[in-house]
C-alpha positions as semicolon CSV with decimal commas, in nm:
position;residue;x (nm);y (nm);z (nm)
1;M;12,530;11,667;10,596
2;R;12,218;11,656;10,379
3;T;11,886;11,630;10,545
4;V;11,551;11,517;10,430
5;R;11,206;11,610;10,516
6;R;10,900;11,406;10,573
7;S;10,791;11,410;10,227
8;Q;11,122;11,338;10,078
9;L;11,163;11,066;10,322
10;R;10,818;10,914;10,202
11;E;10,966;10,896;9,842
12;I;11,283;10,709;9,972
13;V;11,111;10,484;10,239
14;P;10,758;10,386;10,159
15;L;10,625;10,326;10,518
16;S;10,361;10,514;10,697
17;D;10,422;10,772;10,948
18;T;10,319;10,560;11,224
19;T;10,541;10,272;11,113
20;I;10,828;10,502;11,090
21;Y;10,781;10,646;11,429
22;E;10,721;10,306;11,593
23;M;11,054;10,187;11,448
24;E;11,249;10,498;11,565
25;Q;11,096;10,455;11,918
26;R;11,248;10,067;11,908
27;G;11,588;10,194;11,761
28;E;11,518;10,033;11,433
29;F;11,504;10,320;11,213
30;P;11,722;10,659;11,214
31;R;11,615;10,913;11,460
32;R;11,460;11,242;11,346
33;F;11,562;11,566;11,473
34;N;11,429;11,926;11,485
35;L;11,574;12,194;11,284
36;T;11,309;12,449;11,413
37;P;11,021;12,402;11,651
38;R;10,789;12,303;11,341
39;C;11,047;12,136;11,114
40;V;11,171;11,765;11,181
41;V;11,423;11,621;10,935
42;W;11,626;11,292;10,899
43;D;12,014;11,274;10,817
44;L;12,004;11,129;10,444
45;A;12,324;10,955;10,490
46;E;12,159;10,756;10,771
47;V;11,855;10,686;10,616
48;E;12,040;10,553;10,292
49;A;12,269;10,346;10,521
50;W;11,944;10,200;10,665
51;V;11,800;10,117;10,343
52;Q;12,131;9,952;10,204
53;A;12,141;9,741;10,548
54;R;11,787;9,617;10,473
55;R;11,888;9,550;10,113
56;N;12,178;9,329;10,227
57;A;11,967;9,154;10,495
58;S;11,699;9,074;10,242
59;S;11,966;8,949;9,985
60;A;12,124;8,729;10,270
61;G;11,803;8,601;10,376
62;T;11,867;8,733;10,738
63;L;11,560;8,977;10,729
64;E;11,293;8,876;10,959
65;T;10,928;8,880;10,773
66;A;10,603;8,912;10,976
67;P;10,420;8,577;11,008
68;G;10,104;8,526;10,791
69;P;9,761;8,539;10,937
70;D;9,626;8,235;11,117
71;V;9,330;8,181;10,873
72;R;9,225;7,892;11,137
73;S;9,144;8,153;11,389
74;R;8,905;8,338;11,182
75;K;8,526;8,390;11,330
76;T;8,363;8,442;11,011
77;R;8,397;8,308;10,669
78;P;8,553;8,537;10,383
79;V;8,295;8,682;10,147
80;K;8,197;8,450;9,877
81;S;8,338;8,511;9,532
82;D;8,111;8,542;9,233
83;R;8,275;8,257;9,069
84;E;8,054;8,012;9,282
């Protein structure tokens, strides 16, 4: 079994630490485990399988995307561009 540390994981999965943590809590991302009290790692095979599953879901069109912002609910107008 090969493992990856946080810095190596960031190279594979370009998500923030907070996003990864929240996805782990929801069961949407492979769980980390402690090698020592101060060293956490992820199983590389599980991470690669997760990336492949996301790639397959994206290709098949079954991956849910986040909704765009509702611009009608803005309280203020955006900053005017210098083109006006």
